[in-house]
C-alpha positions in Angstrom: -0.2 0.0 0.1 1.7 3.2 -1.0 1.9 6.2 1.6 0.4 9.3 0.3 1.6 11.4 2.9 3.3 14.3 1.7 7.0 14.7 1.6 8.8 17.4 4.0 9.8 20.4 1.7 12.9 22.0 3.8 15.2 24.8 2.1 17.3 22.5 -0.2 14.4 21.6 -2.2 11.9 22.8 -4.5 9.1 24.1 -2.4 5.5 24.3 -3.3 4.3 27.4 -4.8 0.5 28.8 -5.1 -0.4 31.4 -7.2 2.4 30.4 -9.7 1.6 33.1 -11.9 2.2 35.6 -9.4 5.2 37.8 -8.9 7.5 37.0 -6.1 7.6 39.9 -3.8 9.6 38.7 -1.1 12.5 36.8 -1.1 14.6 35.8 1.8 18.0 34.1 1.0 19.5 32.2 3.6 19.6 35.1 6.3 21.2 34.4 9.9 21.2 36.2 12.8 22.8 35.1 16.3 22.7 37.2 20.1 26.5 36.4 20.8 26.9 32.7 21.4 23.3 31.9 20.5 22.6 31.5 17.1 18.7 31.9 16.1 18.4 31.9 12.5 20.9 29.6 10.6 20.2 30.1 7.0 16.5 31.0 6.4 15.2 31.0 2.8 11.6 32.0 1.9 9.4 33.3 -0.2 6.3 35.4 -1.0 4.2 35.6 -3.7 1.8 38.8 -4.6 -1.5 38.2 -2.7 -0.2 35.1 -0.8 -0.8 34.4 2.3 1.8 32.8 4.4 1.4 31.1 7.7 4.6 31.1 10.0 4.3 28.2 12.7 6.9 26.7 15.2 7.7 26.5 18.7 8.9 29.3 20.9 12.7 30.0 20.5 12.2 28.9 16.8 13.2 32.0 15.4 9.9 33.6 14.3 10.0 36.5 16.6 13.4 37.7 15.4 12.6 37.0 11.4 9.8 39.4 11.9 12.0 42.1 13.4 14.2 41.5 10.0 11.8 42.1 7.7 9.9 44.7 9.6 13.4 46.8 9.9 13.4 46.4 13.8 16.9 44.2 13.1 19.3 43.2 10.8 20.6 40.2 9.9 24.1 39.2 10.3 24.2 37.6 6.7 22.2 36.9 4.0 19.7 39.0 1.9 16.4 40.2 1.4 15.0 41.3 -1.9 11.6 43.3 -2.9 10.6 42.1 -6.5 13.9 41.2 -7.3 16.0 44.1 -5.4 18.2 43.8 -2.5 17.3 46.1 0.4 18.8 46.7 3.4 16.2 48.3 6.2 17.8 51.3 8.2 15.0 51.3 10.9 10.5 50.5 11.0 9.7 53.4 9.2 12.5 52.2 6.4 10.6 49.0 6.2 7.5 50.8 5.6 8.3 53.4 3.3 9.4 50.3 1.1 5.5 48.8 1.8 5.9 46.6 4.8 3.8 47.0 7.8 3.9 44.6 10.8 0.2 44.6 13.0 1.3 42.9 16.3 -0.6 41.4 19.0 -0.7 44.7 21.1 -2.3 46.6 18.0 -0.6 50.0 18.6 -4.1 51.2 19.1 -5.2 53.9 21.3 -8.5 53.1 23.3 -9.2 56.8 24.3 -9.5 57.6 20.9 -12.1 57.3 18.1 -12.0 54.7 15.4 -11.3 57.9 12.5 -8.4 59.0 14.5 -6.6 55.8 15.4 -6.5 54.9 11.3 -5.0 58.3 10.7 -2.6 57.7 13.6 0.7 59.6 12.3 -0.6 60.4 9.3 -3.5 63.2 10.4 -4.6 65.4 7.6 -4.7 68.9 8.5 -6.9 72.2 7.8 -4.4 74.3 6.1 -4.2 77.5 7.2 -1.3 79.3 10.2 -2.6 76.7 13.1 -2.3 73.1 12.9 -6.0 71.9 13.3 -7.2 67.9 12.7 -9.3 67.6 9.8 -11.5 65.7 11.9 -14.9 65.8 9.1 -12.2 64.5 6.2 -10.9 61.8 8.4 -13.9 60.9 9.2 -15.3 60.5 5.8 -12.4 58.8 4.7 -12.1 56.4 7.4 -15.9 55.2 6.4 -15.3 54.8 2.7 -11.8 53.0 3.0 -13.7 50.2 5.8 -16.4 49.6 3.5 -14.5 49.5 0.3 -12.5 46.8 2.4 -15.8 45.4 4.0 -15.1 46.1 7.6 -18.4 46.9 9.7 -17.8 49.6 11.9 -21.2 51.2 12.6 -19.6 54.4 14.1 -16.4 55.6 13.7 -16.7 58.3 16.5 -16.7 55.3 18.7 -13.1 55.0 20.9 -11.1 52.1 19.8 -11.6 50.3 23.8 -15.5 50.3 23.1 -15.1 47.5 19.9 -14.6 44.1 19.9 -11.5 42.1 19.7 -12.4 41.5 16.3 -13.0 45.1 14.9 -9.8 46.2 17.1 -8.0 43.9 14.9 -9.7 44.7 11.5 -9.0 48.6 12.3 -5.2 48.0 12.8 -5.2 46.0 9.6 -7.2 48.4 8.2 -4.5 51.2 9.3 -2.0 49.2 8.2 -3.1 49.0 4.2 -4.5 52.5 3.6 -0.9 53.4 3.2 1.3 52.0 0.8 1.1 48.2 2.3 2.2 45.5 0.0 3.1 43.2 2.5 1.1 42.9 6.1 2.8 40.6 8.9 0.2 39.7 11.6 1.0 38.4 14.9 -1.5 35.8 16.4 -4.3 37.5 14.5 -6.8 34.9 15.6 -5.5 35.0 19.2 -8.0 34.7 22.1 -11.3 35.6 19.5 -14.9 33.2 19.1 -15.9 32.0 16.1 -17.6 35.0 15.1 -14.9 37.5 15.5 -12.4 35.0 13.8 -14.8 34.9 10.6 -14.4 38.8 10.3 -10.7 38.7 10.4 -10.3 35.3 8.4 -12.5 37.4 6.0 -11.0 40.2 5.5 -7.3 38.6 5.0 -8.8 36.6 2.3 -10.3 39.7 0.6 -7.2 41.8 1.3 -5.2 39.1 -0.5 -7.5 38.4 -3.4 -8.7 42.0 -4.3 -5.9 44.0 -3.6 -3.1 41.7 -4.1 -1.8 42.6 -0.7 0.8 39.8 0.6 0.9 38.4 3.8 3.0 36.3 6.7 1.3 35.0 9.7 2.2 33.7 12.8 0.3 32.0 14.5 0.6 28.8 16.9 -2.4 27.1 16.0 -3.1 25.2 12.7 -6.2 25.0 12.6 -6.0 28.8 12.7 -3.5 29.1 9.7 -5.5 26.7 7.2 -8.5 28.7 7.6 -6.2 31.5 6.8 -3.2 30.6 4.5 -2.3 29.7 1.0 0.8 28.1 2.0 2.3 27.0 5.6 6.3 27.2 6.3 7.8 25.6 9.9 10.6 26.9 11.4 12.4 25.0 13.6 16.0 25.0 15.5 16.3 28.5 13.4 15.5 27.0 10.1 12.7 26.4 7.8 11.8 22.4 7.7 8.5 22.2 6.3 7.3 24.3 3.2 3.6 23.0 2.3 0.5 24.3 0.6 -2.3 24.0 2.5 -4.6 22.8 -0.2 -2.2 19.4 -0.5 -2.1 18.3 3.1 -4.3 18.5 5.8 -3.8 19.6 9.9 -2.9 15.5 10.4 -0.6 15.3 7.6 1.2 18.7 9.1 1.2 17.6 12.7 3.1 14.4 11.8 5.0 16.1 9.3 6.5 18.5 12.0 6.9 15.1 14.4 9.0 13.4 12.2 10.8 16.1 11.5 11.8 17.3 14.9 12.9 13.3 15.9 14.7 13.5 12.8 16.5 16.8 14.0 16.9 14.9 17.2 18.9 12.0 16.5 21.3 14.6 14.3 21.7 16.0 17.5 22.5 13.4 19.9 22.7 10.1 17.7 20.4 7.2 17.2 
């Protein structure tokens, strides 16, 4: 009887690609990062295509957060290259990465609970009235906020409501909307469905899929929950011990198969490290 379990796809094999006809917007090539004697990233290879949603999963300490910090411009790699649409980039700061179209939405969302929705959406990008005094053009910001949220199918009944009064799903949607309202073409999302019920999770899943399909926004989503990743993502990368050990299309595997691949890969690493 033939075993139809998908073979692990590592960084040295031909990884499956979703949307083969889509342009590669981000390439990570042999990226390493160490902190003193501790080697965290040991040669990361990763690709992301236009409109693709890529899941990034791994145990604590696997290197996910370090990779996201490098991609977001918060820190730099020791070696290796980052390429945007085939052109090598060297980010000097988070603002520099944002200027290149990469935005990060962390779990804390960086919303100000006491400010209304429309002011949170325009935080650090406020629209001012012309004149001698720098006065917020709140009417314009309200109008554009309503228009943009409607455009991406985010239902917030009152843009004057304080962000702290919104549900968790609505706050997450506002944080994502703020990142994509400007020039972001790549989003890095940290645990976007954490501690959400089914209804709120569906709001974010629909938002992610809509942005990917209609606006061709590319996303890397970090999540510890495989079920979430199968709902959200086209492809999953598994990080283990500073390497990407599995690169699998979600449509070509299952939750059970991917879990088994992770266990098999982990056992193989232990055998290599400590002997049989």
